[in-house]
N, C-alpha and C positions, 0 to 999 in steps of 0.2 A: 584412428579410423579403421585401422589394419586389427590392432587388437581387438576393438568394438568386436569386427566381423568374425575374427577369430573364435571369440570368447562365445559367441552365439552358438557355435558348433553345427548347424545346416546348413553351411554354407560353401560350396564346392568351389569358386575360384574367388578366393579371399582378397587378392589386390584389385581385381574386376568388380567386386563388391563394393570394396573400400573406397574404389573411385568414383561408383556412381553413386556412395554416398556423400561424398563430399561436394559433389557437383547439384545433390538436392538440398544440402544444409545450405549452399552459399544463398538460397534461396531466403534464409530467414526461419528454417523449419528445425524443429530438433532433433535430435540423433537419434530418439525413438520413435518418433512421427515417421520418421525418414525411410527409416529400416523397415517399420510395418509397411510404408505405402511400397517399395521397395520389391514386397513376397507378390505384391499384387501387380507390379506393371514396370515397366523399365523407365528412367528416366523421367523423360518426357511426361507420361502418363502417370508417375508418380505426384509430380511439379503441379499439375494440373487438378489430380485427383484433392491434394493436400491445400492447393489454393481456392477450391470449391468449398471446404471445409472452413476456410478465415469465415470469422464475423465480419458482417458488411461494413463496421466502424473503423474497418484496416485498409490500407490504401490495397488495390490488387498485388501489388510486388511488394511488400514493407521495406525487403534489405535492398529494395533499388532509393529508397528515401534518403540516405545519404548527398547523393548527387544530384538530390533535388532542394537541399538547402544553400540560403545563402544570407552574407551578414552575420557568421558566426563570432561570437566574443565571448571571453571567457568570462564564467561568471562564481565559481570556485573550483579550486583542485586540494588534493587531498591523496594521502601516500597509493592508493591502487586505480584512482581515476580521478576526470575531469567531468567538470559540469559547462554546458554551455549553452547561451542561449543564440537562437538562430531564427529564421525567416523562412515559411514555405508557402509555394504558392498556394495551396488549398487549404492549408490548415492556418496560416497565420504564423502570429507567433510562438516558438516551441522551446523546448527545453532540449537538450542532449546530454546524456549520461555515458560517459565514454569509459570503459576500462583499459587502465594500459595494457600496453603487450607484456611488461614484464610482472603483470598481478600474477596473485598464486590464481593456481585453477578453482578452488574454492569460492574465491573473488566473480570469475566471470558464471561459473556454474549457477550465483545465488541470481546475478542480474537477468540470466536464462531462464531462470525459474519463475524470476518477476514478470519478465517479459511474456511468457506463456500464461501466467494469470492472471495479467491485467487484461490479454487478448480476451479472456473470457467473459470480461465482466462490463455491464452494459449499465452503469446509473449514474446520478448526476452530483452523487458525494464520494466519487471514486476517480481519480484521477486518471484520465485516457491516454492509452499507449497507441501512438500511430505508425510504429514500425521500427526495425531495426534488425540487427544482426549477431552472430556470432563466430564468422570466421571472413577474410581474414584478422579483423578486432572485433572487438564484443562492445555494442553499442544499443541504445534504445534514444527512441524520441518520444515526447509525451508534450501534454499541451504546458503552456508556458502561464505559471501564477504569479500576478503582477505583484500584489502583497508578501510574497515569500512565506516564510512557515508561520504558524500561528504565534511559536515562540518569539520569532522577531518582533512582528504586532504585539506581543503583550510587554516588550522590552523597550519597544521604540514610543509606543502610541497606548501607555496605559490608562490615559484620558480615555481613551476611546475602546479598547476592549477590556480591560482589565476589570472584573466585576461590573462589567455595563452589558446591555442589550446584545451589542451586537458580538461580545465575545460571547454569550451565551447560543446566541444564532448558531454560531459556527462550532461548539461543542455538540448543538444540536444536530450538525451536519452530519461532524463526526458519528454520530448514534447513529443515524440515519443509514449512514454507509456500514458499521457495522453489521445493523440489524440485517441488510442485502446478505454480507458475508457470511452471518451465522444461520441465513436461511435454509430450509433441507435441501434445495434445489442447488444450491454453490457450497456450503459446509466449508470454509475457509476460516480458519482463525489466522489474525493478523499476527499476533505476538510480537507487536515492538509500537504498540499504540503509546504517543506521548505527542507534546507540544509541538515539538521539532517536525513530524511527519503528518502533523494537520497544515496542507497547504493554504492558502487565501486570495480568492479571485480578486480583481479591480472591483467587481460587485458585491465584495464580502462573502462569499459563499466557501463555506469551509469543505476540501476534499482530503479523504485518506491516500496518502503515498509512501510509497519506500515499503514494497512487499517482499524485500530478499528475504526477511525472516518467516513469512506465511506459509501457512502449510494446508493441504487439502485436506479432512480427516473427517470422511463419511462416518467413522465410529466415533468421533465427539472428541476424542485427545488425543496427546501426542508425545513423547518423550523426544520428539530433536529439539531440543530448547537453547534459545538465543535471547537477544532481545537488549536490553538495556537496564543494566542492576538498579537503579535507584526508582524506575517505572515499574518493576519486576513484583507479580505479586508473589507475598511470601511462601504460599501453598506450592507453588513452582518449586520454589526452593529447597522446601521441604519435602515434597514428593517425587520430584524430577519428574512430576507429570503436569502439561498444560491442557486447556479446556476454554470454551466461548467463556468460563466465569473467571479466566485469567485476564481476557482481553476487557472485562468489563470491571474488574479490579483497576487495572491502568486507564481506561477512560474516566473510572470515579477521581481518581489522582488530575487529568485531564479538566475536569469539573472545579476540580479546588486551585488546579494552579491559573484558572481563568480569575479566581477570586484574589487568589496571593500573590507576593510577590516573586517567591521561587517554594519549589517542594523542597521539605525537611530530609537529611543526609537520611534518616529512619522514619519511615511512613506511621509507626508506631507513638512519634511524637505530635503527629498531627493535632493541631486543636481550634475548632470554630471561633472564627468573628465573631463577638458578639452581634457586632451588625448585621450578620446574615439571618434571614426570617428562617422560622422552624421548616419548613419543608425544603429548604437549601438542603440545610445539617443533615434532613433526614435521609436525602436522596444520596447524598455524598457518604455517609456512614455504612446505607445500604449496601452501595458500591462495593464498598471496601471491607467488607464485613470480613474477618475470621475466615468466616462460615462459606464456602464458594455458593453452596446452595442457597445459602439466604440471601444470595446478591439477584437481582433482579435481570430479566433479561435485557438485549439491547432494544428490543421493539419498547419494551416497558418503559425505558427508562427514557424513549423517542415523548410517548406519552403524557408521561412526565414534566419535561422541560416544554413541550407544546404546553400545558396547560399552565405551567408555570409564568410563557414567554407572553402568554394571552392575558394574563393576572396582570404583571407587570406595565404591559401596554395600554391597559386601560386606565383613563381619565382618572385622577383622586376625585370623588364626589366633593361638591361647592356646598359650603354650610352659609348660612343666611345669620 
């Protein structure tokens, strides 16, 4: 915080400013937002100002949510962080993503960025964030999804999800979430669409999760690239630029994954199952077209999947 205030250049008392900045950040706000608020008010005023700007779907004091959790139990552990199950008095079952103290700053910054984005979103097909904090440790609390990832569902319950109506519904839910992200008033690219990053609720509703690679892109494209190689648009590898059409490519692979036991190592080796209907094949091939401009929008994909689901849900005609 000292270095940040010093670099700003317009701070008279750097140590005092850094101390004030830390007091505001402890309440769960980003460094940039805290600094901007402190230019207009003292510590108490800055906190009140930032809290008033928070979406109504988050707690009044999201940074205090840790003390409101109970029954913590470990769900998963990785090199830089852990995921826990917990109970919250108001929100019920929640998931807690905690970055380990020795993790690099990039990992902590990624979770901070993810939390800031999720606070902005209000959509049924995007995971909901209830709160979190950046200091003294970095963590985020989100809704808990009973069925885990879509990948887990496909692996453990193929008879329910693999090329089945429930699987199509979940891909359609992911497309709805993506259409919201790509809308002009949001303008966010997810950049890591894959079956492991779509979570499934107890009611079999799909929700996009893991926004650590997401970018706000009003211009429509970005060169800040990341994501998962096997799910990545080859145009991104070639041009080092991602756009909404890059997300559509990965969504096309998600629709493919819903239909096949696994994604091939090379997307160019994809071959359709003869059992698929023509509409299924045409939609997937349009979504993974080598020419990004020929790929449909997420909204158009939603429309086609809605039609497909409606047709498949109709009873077969009876013959006498």
